[in-house]
C-alpha positions in Angstrom: 146.6 104.1 121.7 145.2 107.2 120.1 142.6 109.9 121.1 140.3 111.6 119.6 138.6 114.9 120.5 135.4 115.8 118.8 133.8 119.2 119.3 129.9 118.8 118.4 127.5 120.6 116.5 124.0 121.1 117.2 123.9 118.8 120.4 123.4 119.5 124.1 126.9 117.8 124.8 130.0 120.0 123.7 132.7 117.5 123.1 133.2 114.0 122.8 136.5 112.2 123.8 137.7 108.5 123.2 140.5 106.4 122.8 141.3 103.7 119.6 143.5 101.0 119.1 143.6 98.2 116.4 140.2 99.5 114.9 138.3 99.3 118.5 137.2 102.0 120.9 138.0 102.5 124.2 136.6 105.2 127.6 134.1 107.0 125.2 133.0 110.4 127.4 130.8 113.3 126.3 131.0 116.8 127.9 127.6 117.9 128.5 124.1 116.3 127.3 121.9 113.6 129.0 124.4 112.0 131.7 122.5 108.5 132.2 122.1 108.0 128.1 125.6 109.0 127.5 127.2 107.2 130.1 125.1 104.0 128.6 126.3 104.6 125.0 129.9 104.8 126.4 129.5 101.0 128.0 127.6 99.7 124.8 130.6 101.1 122.7 133.5 100.2 125.0 135.7 97.6 123.3 133.5 97.7 120.0 134.6 97.7 116.4 134.9 101.4 115.1 132.9 101.1 111.9 130.1 99.0 113.5 129.6 101.9 115.9 129.5 104.5 113.1 127.0 102.4 111.2 124.6 101.9 113.7 124.4 105.4 115.1 124.8 107.5 112.0 121.8 109.2 111.6 119.8 109.2 114.9 118.3 112.2 116.0 116.7 113.6 118.9 113.5 115.8 119.3 113.6 118.0 116.5 116.9 118.2 115.9 118.7 116.6 113.0 121.4 115.0 114.8 121.9 113.8 118.6 125.1 112.8 120.5 124.9 109.7 118.6 125.1 110.7 115.6 127.7 112.8 116.2 129.7 110.4 117.8 129.6 108.4 114.4 130.9 111.8 112.7 133.7 111.4 115.0 134.1 108.1 114.3 134.3 108.4 110.5 137.3 111.5 110.7 139.4 108.6 112.6 138.7 106.2 109.7 138.9 108.2 106.9 
C-alpha cells in the first residue's frame, strides 16, 4: 500500500493524506478544515475507486473560494493517477 501526502492551497485544511492500493483509497485524513464534514468524506471514500472519487469531487467550491477541501482531494488523486 502506498501513501500520498498533498499540501492544499486555498482551503482551511492544510494537508491531505491517504493510502491507495489497486486503484482504491483508504485511510483518508485531512489536517485542519471542518472536522465533521471531512470525516464524512473520508468514510464515503473508503475503499472506493480513485478515478470515481476525483470525478465526483473535481470543481467543488466552498463559499466564495474557487476550490474546496473536496476539490483539493481530487487534485491529489489526479497526481496519483498521472
